[in-house]
N, C-alpha and C positions, 0 to 999 in steps of 0.2 A: 605344590598345589594339593589341596585335600578334596577328595570327592565326597558327595553326599552318601551317607550310609542308609541302609534299610532302617536302622534304629532312629536316625535323624528324621526320616520321613514319617515313621510311625508316631514319633513324638509330635511332629507338626500336625498330623491328622487328629490326634487326641486333643490337642489344644483347640483346634477348630471346633470339634464336636462339643467341647465344654463351653463354648461361647454362648452367652445369653441370647435367646431367640434365634439360635443358629439356623434351624430349618426355615423359619419364617423369613429371615433376612435372605438366605440363599435362594429360596423359591421366588421371592419378590424381585431380586436383582436378575435372576435368570429369565424371568418372565417379562420384565419391563425394561431391562438395561440398567446400568448403574445410575445414569442421570434421572431416568424416570422413577427409580425406586428411592432416590435420595433427595428429590426436589423439595425445596423449602418454600412452601406457598407464602409464608410470611414475608419473604424477601420480595416477592412479586407485589403483594399488597402494599408494601412500604415504598413502592416507587410509582406513584401516580403520574399520569401523562399530562400534567400541567406544569408550567414554568413561569417564574416571575420575569425572566428576560428571554425573549424569543424573537427570532427573525422569521418573517413570513416566507415560507417556501411552498413548493407545489408537489405534484405527483413525483414519486421516486422513480429512478431509472432502474434498469435491470441489466447487469453485466453478463447474465446467462452463464454458460459453461466456459468461462474464460477467467483469467486472472488479471483483468484490467481495472481492478478497484481503484488504483491510484490515478488512472486517467479519468474514470467516472467521477471520483471525488473532486478532482481539480476542475473538471468541466462543470460539475454541479455548482461549485462556488462562482464560476463565471456566469452560468445561466441564471442564478439568483439575481444577479445585477441586471441581466438582459430583460428578464420577465418583469422586473419592477420598472425598468426604464420604458419598456414598450407596452406595458399593460397587457401581456398575453399569458396564457396558461399552457401547461403541458408542453413547453418548448424544450428541445434538447439540442445540444451541439453534437457533431458527429464524432462518436468514439472510434468508429472504423477508420476515419481519416487520420486520427492521431495514432491509432494502432499501426496503420500502414507505415507511416514515417518512423515510428519507433522501431518496428521490426527491421526496416531497411538500415537505419542508423546503428542499431545494436549489432547487426551483422557486420557492418563495416568496422565498428569498434572492436568486435571480436577478432576480425582478421588483422587489424592493426596491432592488437595485443599479441597475436601469434607472431607477427613480424618483429615485435619487440623482444620476444622470448625464443628466438630461433635456436639459440645455443643452450637453452635449458633442457636437461634430460627429461624424457617423457615420464619417468617414474617419480620425478620430484613433485611436491605438493602443489606448486603453482600451476604447472601444466595440467595436472589432474583436475584441479579446481576449474580452470578455464574450459577444459574439454567436457566436463560433466554436464554443463548447461551452456553451450555456446551463446544462446540467447533464450529468453523466456518472456512470459507475459508481465512479470512484476516490474515495479519501478519505484522511483522516489520523486519528491517534489522538484528538486533541481533538474532532474532529467526531463520532467514535463516542461519546465521553463525553457530548457534548451530547444525542445521541439517547437514550442509556440513562437519563440524568438526567430526561428529559422523558417517555419512553415505556416504560422498563423493558425486560425481555427475556422471552421465552416459549420453551418447548420446541418442537422442530421438529414434533412431532406435533400441536401446536395451530395451526400455520400452515405446512404443508409447501411444498415446491418446486412451482412451476408451470412450464409450458412457457417462459413469457417470463422468469421469474426466472433460469432456467438458460441462457437464450438471449437475452441482453439487447440485441443490436444493434437489433432492430426496435422494442423498447420505447424505447430512447434516441432513435431516429429520429423516432418519432411525438411524443414529449415535446418534443424540441428544435424540431420544426416548429411545434407549438402555442405554445411559449414565444416563438418569434420573431414569430408573429402577435400575441401579447399585447404584446410590446415595441413593435411598430409601432403598435398601437392606443393604448398609453399615451403614446407620443411625439406621436402625432397629436392626442390630447386636450389635451396640454400646449400644443402649438402653437396650438390653438383657444382657449386661455385658461382651460381648466378648472382649478379650484383643488384643493388637496391632498385635501380630504375626498372630492371627486368621483373623483379618481384612485385613492384607497384603496378606495372602494366598488367601482370597476371592477375593481381588482386582486382583491378578495375574490371577486367573481363568477367571474373567471378561474380562481382557485384551486379553486373548486367543480368546474369542468370538468376540471382536472388530477386532482383526487381521484377523479372518476368513471372517468377513463382508467385510473388505477392500480388501482382496485377491479376493473375488468374484466380487467386483465392479471395482477394478483398476488393477488386476493382481498381480502376485508375483514378488517382486523386485529381480533382478538377483544379485548374489554375485560375479560372474565372467562372462565376456562377451568378444566378439571380436569386434574390431573397424576397419571398412573398409570404405575407401573413395577414391574419385578420385579428384586430385587437378585441378586447373585452366589450367594447362598445359597438362592435360589428363593422368597424371601418376597415377597408381593405388597403394594404400597403404593398408596394413593389419597389425594389431597387435592383437595377440591372448592372451587369459587368463588374461585380465586386471581386476583389482578390481576397484570399484568406487572411493576409496581413492587414489589409484595409478593413475587413470585417471586424477583426479583433480590436483594432484601434478605435473604430467608430462605435461598436456596440458593447464591448467589454470595457475598454478605455482605462485600463490600470497599468501602472508601471511595475512589472514583475520584479524589477531589481530592488524594489522597496520591500519585498517580502522575504523573510528569512526563516530557516528551520531551527527550532529550539527543541532540544531533546532533554530527557531525564534518563541518564544511565549511571546509577549510583555505585559503580564498581571502582575498586581501588586504582585501576589503571587509567581512569578517566576523571581527573579532578574537575570539579565545577569551575566555571569561569574560563574554560579553555575551549578552543574550537578543534574540530576533527573532520577529516576526510577519509576516504577509503580507496586503497590502491585498486586499480583495474576495474573500477565500477563506474559505469556511465553508459551513455548511448551516443550522443553527438560528439564526434571528435572535435576538439577545440571549442566545445560548448561550455555551458556553465558548470563548473566543477561542483561536486557534492561538498557541502559545508554545513556542519552542525555546531551550534553553541550549546554546551552542556550546562544545565542549571538545576537548582533545587526544584522539587515538584511544586512547592507553593508558588514559586515565581512563575513556572510554566503555566499553572492554572490561572494565576492572576492576569497574565497576558491574554489568555483565551477569553476570560471574562470581559476584559476591557474591549476587545474587538467585537464580541457579541453585543455588548451594551451599545456600541456605536452602529449596530445594524448590519454587521458584516459577519458572514459565516466563516468557519475555521476548518481548514483541512487538517486532519490528524491521523497518526499512525498508532496502531495498538496490536495486541495479540488477541484477536477476536474469538479464537477457539476456546479460550479459558473461561469457565464459569459463565457461559452464555446460553440462552434459550431462544432459538430462532422463532418458535411459535409464539411465545409470550413477548418477544422483543425486549428481553431484560439482560443486562450485563451487571453482575454483582458477585463478589467473592463468597457471599453467604448463600448463593443459589442452590448449591449441592453440598450435602454434609457427608463427604467421603470419610472423614475421620471417625465419625460416629458409626458408620456402616462397617468399617474394617478394623476399628479400634487401634488405629496406628496413625501417627501424625504425618502431614504433608506440609511442613511449616518452613519452607525456604523463604528467605527475604527476597525482595526484588533484585538486589544485586546478586545474590546466590543463584537465582533462577537464570539470570543472564550468564553468569560464569559457568554454570553446570548444564547449559543447553536445554533448560526446562522451558524457557520462554524467550521470545524475540518479537520484533515487529513483523506482523504477517498480513495486515489488512489496513487499508486506508478508508476512512469515512469522513463525514462532515459534522461538526458541532453546529447545531442551529439554535440551541437554547440552553439555558442554565437556570436553576432555581436557587435563589440566594436567601438564606435565613441568617439573621444577625450578622450580616456582612460576609458570610462564608457560603460557598456552594455545597449543596447536599445531593444534587442529582443533575444530570445533563441530558439534553435531547440530542439524538444522533440520527442523521439521515444516512441510511445505508444504500447499497446499490444492488440489492437482491430481489427487487420487485415488490409488489404490494401484498404478496401472499405471506410474507413473514412480518412479525411484529405488529405494530399498529399502522397498517397500510404502508409498511416498509420502514417505519420509524422505530427506533429503539430507545429505551430509557437506560441510562448508565448511572449507577450509584457513584458517589464521589470516592468511595473506598476502592471501587474497581478502577476508576480513573487513576488513583494513586499507584495501584499495583500493576496494571497492565497497559497503561498508555505510555508511550515512549517519545512521542514527537507531536508538535503542533507547528503550523506555519502562520506567522503573524506579520503584520506591517511593522517595519522598523520604528515607526513613530511611537509605538507603545513601549519600546525598550528604554530603560533608564540610561543616563550618560555612561555609567559604568558598564552596562551590558553592551552598549554600542561599541565602547572601547574594547571590550572582551571579544565581541564578534569580529572586529577588524584585525584581530591577531592572525598570524599565519597559522593555518591548521596543522595539527599533528596527524601524521599518516597512520592509518590503521591497516592491518592485514586484510586481504579480501574476505577471509572467513570470519572476521570479527562479528559479534552479534549486531553491531551497529551497521554492518554491511548487508543485513537482511533486507529483502524487498517486500513491499506490499503486493501480495499475489493471491490470497485466498478468495475463492468464489463460493 
């Protein structure tokens, strides 16, 4: 290995000082930050907030200081149906209710994973990966489906936000600490020769403690509740003794088995037209397994456009931190000119960004509109879950170029898939390692 010499460093410094407008650029970036100094206002002007195809939605929700974007995005697609059906505004489903069951199920999933890997050395990559984050806020569409199928949904009024649901770092810290203690105890019992039924009994006792922690932090989920609301005409409505499953069936009324995840991961190891799943990734044991169909980006966008045109919003996953401006509510690769500022290229392809850990799915939002010009989309309307203080009252505009480069997944009804795509989706999925980029979870807040 060769160290940097004083001569090398002096040559670097001389080259920087020879840069055109060196002092102006340095002072501007130091004073305003790299994004503030390189913001391209033309990119903002080029993305007006009107769309040829748009689904009417309402006030955006706010996930606060938590990584529940995937839950918020999914429940937003449900509430769009409810508000249209019942003619009500500003209605939300309980994100805390879904969070409670997700945390409980993820904890059980983690401990089951520990039981499956009792003979794995601690220093091996798999155990290291499992123990790094025993559970966390992030998730995927299929994980949401597993929760809804088992537990249903409820209105927010039946289980509102708590301090810890809106501020999840402390919750995650205490749960992870307890789960690591549990994993140590299970492995110790295994080394002492305890048999499977003894290990399962111990795990069940451990899950009782996890349940208690969650009740204290998030409240106890109701089994039966009343639903009261006043519609836009002022008429009062009340329905009593609803169950969460009954509420979903009556007020959402969709078959979640008809919705599938379509991804665009253009890497050499993931041919298009194949399906994929991820080892050791999930929440509900024996729930719906993760399954993705990998397709060309043009196909992915076409499926999203068809669903929006039919009046239904689209859950999607992307890398929201790349070339985005929260204040303006703009997502566009031309938003910041880093290359001009530093006079050096940042020109990885989408596949190379995935392969070299530069990008992955980090955040879930909802597509609520698209602008079509000469049969092709040029911008998209996005409902976020960061409250009304960002973007246009919480809504973002995404350029089609950003869609191509940083969107990785959409969830659409199977009816929009061609016969060939349906056949491809029905294939047995190829298993990916837990640390594969397509095993990343929507978690950014």
